[in-house]
C-alpha positions as CSV (number, residue, x, y, z in Angstrom):
1,X,5.2,-2.1,-1.8
2,X,2.8,-4.9,-2.7
3,X,-1.1,-4.7,-2.3
4,X,-2.8,-7.5,-1.5
5,X,-6.5,-7.9,-1.4
6,X,-8.2,-10.8,0.0
7,X,-11.5,-11.8,-0.8
8,X,-14.0,-14.3,0.0
9,X,-16.7,-16.5,-2.0
10,X,-20.3,-15.2,-1.7
11,X,-22.7,-16.8,-3.8
12,X,-21.2,-17.0,-7.1
13,X,-18.8,-13.7,-6.9
14,X,-15.7,-12.7,-5.2
15,X,-16.0,-9.6,-2.6
16,X,-12.8,-8.1,-1.1
17,X,-12.8,-8.1,3.0
18,X,-9.3,-5.8,3.2
19,X,-6.9,-4.4,1.1
20,X,-3.5,-4.4,2.8
21,X,-0.4,-2.9,2.0
22,X,2.0,-5.3,2.4
23,X,6.0,-4.9,3.4
24,X,8.4,-7.5,2.3
25,X,10.8,-8.4,5.3
26,X,12.4,-11.4,5.1
27,X,13.0,-14.0,1.9
28,X,14.8,-17.5,2.1
29,X,16.9,-18.9,-0.3
30,X,14.5,-22.0,-0.9
31,X,11.4,-18.8,-1.8
32,X,10.0,-18.4,1.2
33,X,8.8,-15.0,2.1
34,X,7.8,-13.1,4.9
35,X,5.8,-9.7,4.7
36,X,4.4,-7.3,7.7
37,X,1.0,-5.6,7.5
38,X,-0.3,-3.0,9.3
39,X,-3.1,-4.1,12.1
40,X,-5.7,-2.5,14.5
41,X,-3.9,-3.7,17.4
42,X,0.0,-3.4,15.7
43,X,1.6,-5.4,12.9
44,X,0.9,-9.1,11.8
45,X,3.5,-11.0,9.6
46,X,2.7,-13.5,7.1
47,X,5.2,-15.8,6.4
48,X,5.0,-17.9,3.1
49,X,6.0,-20.7,1.1
50,X,5.1,-22.3,-2.3
51,X,1.3,-21.1,-1.7
52,X,0.7,-22.6,1.9
53,X,0.5,-18.8,4.2
54,X,0.4,-18.3,7.8
55,X,-0.3,-15.4,9.6
56,X,1.3,-14.6,12.6
57,X,2.2,-11.6,15.7
58,X,5.4,-11.2,15.5
59,X,8.7,-11.6,13.1
60,X,9.9,-14.5,15.4
61,X,6.9,-16.4,15.7
62,X,6.3,-15.6,11.4
63,X,10.0,-16.6,11.1
64,X,9.4,-20.0,13.1
65,X,6.5,-20.9,11.0
66,X,8.1,-20.3,7.7
67,X,10.9,-23.0,8.9
68,X,8.8,-25.5,9.3
69,X,7.7,-25.2,5.8
70,X,10.3,-25.1,3.9
71,X,12.2,-28.3,3.5
72,X,14.9,-28.4,5.5
73,X,18.6,-27.7,3.7
74,X,21.0,-30.3,4.2
75,X,25.1,-29.2,4.3
76,X,26.8,-31.0,1.5
77,X,30.3,-32.5,3.1
78,X,33.3,-31.8,1.9
């Protein structure tokens, strides 16, 4: 289980604003990931690809967001 810490810059110092236990729930062949986080109002999902990430309210939304971040995979014609 990974622990991610989000920080905010105040002046010249980084201050942690939240530390959450992330659970990997999906990864793609291109390297994209979706992690699940506990939240006050249920669960949140974070879809990331090459450093670009977006929070979503459910796994379906996170999957769609991740698909829009990743390049489409073209099937080769035989």
